[in-house]
Phi, psi and omega in degrees: 000108185292140174103353179145204184257149177292149179274343181265147181294132185274148169255018181271134176247133175245131178244131179259140180211170175292144176305143182084000175252010184299315182295318178298318181291318179298315182292327177292320176298320178299324177286323178288324183238080191300334181266002185277152171264115185243132183216153171284120185272321181192173177301122182085006183220135179228135178244152178225124174269116193261114174271352181206168178244164177241164187282338182213070175298140180229169184280319181062242184272355182280152173277318181210153181237137179241092177286163178054038187287138177232132183283139172234118182238111181220148185281349184222160178300314184297317180288321174300314178301320180296318179293319178297315180299321179298317182292319178297316180295322179297324185270326192246000187301328182267359178277137183269339186279179178280166175221142182265138187238111181236130174239133179205164177223166174248120180302137180210160185305319183279353184211081192298161183305316181294316180297317180295317178299314180298317180295321178299315180298317180294319179293320179305313181289315184297321179295316178296326176295315179301314181295320179297330177276323192249329186224072189296326179301317179293318181299326180288340185258005185276149167220151184243018179292159178231117184198173178283140170079167178224149173291155183303328184254019186267145173251161178234126177241123179238147172229117179265124182267115184264331180201183182289348183240352181210160180194182180231136177257143176225128180241122176241120179283166182302327179281348178266334184300319180300326179294326184260013189297331178281349184250322188268130179268147174278354179267140184305119181067011184071015187248145178203156178280138183245121180287160175225129178264110181293346179276350180289156181293337182203165177288351178301338177304331183297330179298312180290325175299319181292319177301317179300315181287314187296323184242008176052053183229066182291135169296132188263152175302135179089350179285159180251132181235148166249128177247107181269134186067047195285329187301137004276358173120022180301311183282327171302320178300314180301312183298320175297321178298330180277349179098012181272167170254152187224133164263111186257123185243122177193159174283335178256148182287164173281175173302150191303319179296328177286324177300329182265000182290137182293340183257014175248126171246114183268134177241117177276116182164188182282118184297332183283344178259353182291138174229127180288150179287336176209160181298151181239169179284321185228134163259123176243136180205122172238037186294144174276090176206158189270165192312313183306317181288322177293323178298314178299316180298308183295321177300320180294312182300320181288317182293323180273358179055044179280343182221152175270318179231162181211154171217112192226130176271134177250115184256144187242154176247103186064219179243009184291336183260004188303327184299344179293339180303317181296324178292320175299314181301317180294316181295316183291323179295329184278338190239354189242147173292320176205155177200164177223141171229107187207141171285114182287164178301324182266359175289151170258247176270065186214158169228140181258132176255129175216154181173186179236130181290142175281133181285000000 
């Protein structure tokens, strides 16, 4: 909408994703919102016009989601910043809590990474300067941190930069954030740095490291884990580093040092047939298997209450199995206190499911 921000509340949702994942994100949004009009807006961006809501929207293949998105198209940084400040003040002036301010872009050929990053940095500062001059109460309550989770009275304001002249603002109030908690990330643009431990048996450890950082759900010392399809031991390695004990299940052995570790009990066999003798704190699974089998496996563990928390990789073959994401979301919403379904930064053609079972 040229000239500034709309005065009416928007039903537009904007999803950011890695380039070349637009079709997967669009089709997943169509499954989540069957009556919505979903289109690819630009490289790395998909929009959905929502005539209805669903009970448990999730991110899926998207990196970040901007609900209630409103377009702001202005020719200069200063005018864009003024329009953004006006919209923030309109929505948040009566809120007493803090608000998080994130500006980000998706690198694309017509809007290179360096140019996009520079524009984001300029807008970040320009908006704060506008607020400092015109809306000081709001300026005093802003933070620009990037982390997992939100405070109960915190709001989230995002601005997605699509080009040098336009972007979309999204404002989520404290009472709206719980509804969108499975879709919206507390990390700027849904992006974060993922460490890699060269001493680990495989790079698969990065998946678990990212889950820990992204959702602030560190495996604790003394907890008990089952690692299905554990070989060569990347996820077992992370759990041991945290001080947990692990039952590692696979037909192939782990790396030799892990096989000899006092807190590892190795079970040689079919991971899909393994049943724990008693409930454990964590189910970990990076099994190479397609969605129907992983759905059956995770459903069984949750129904039998064999685990309290879980982190499970869902691997896809092309795009034919993408519709299983909706089934996972329905099952997890029915059985879990909280859950996430998201393609991690270090995932390939995968989505990671993690969460806490409802007692």
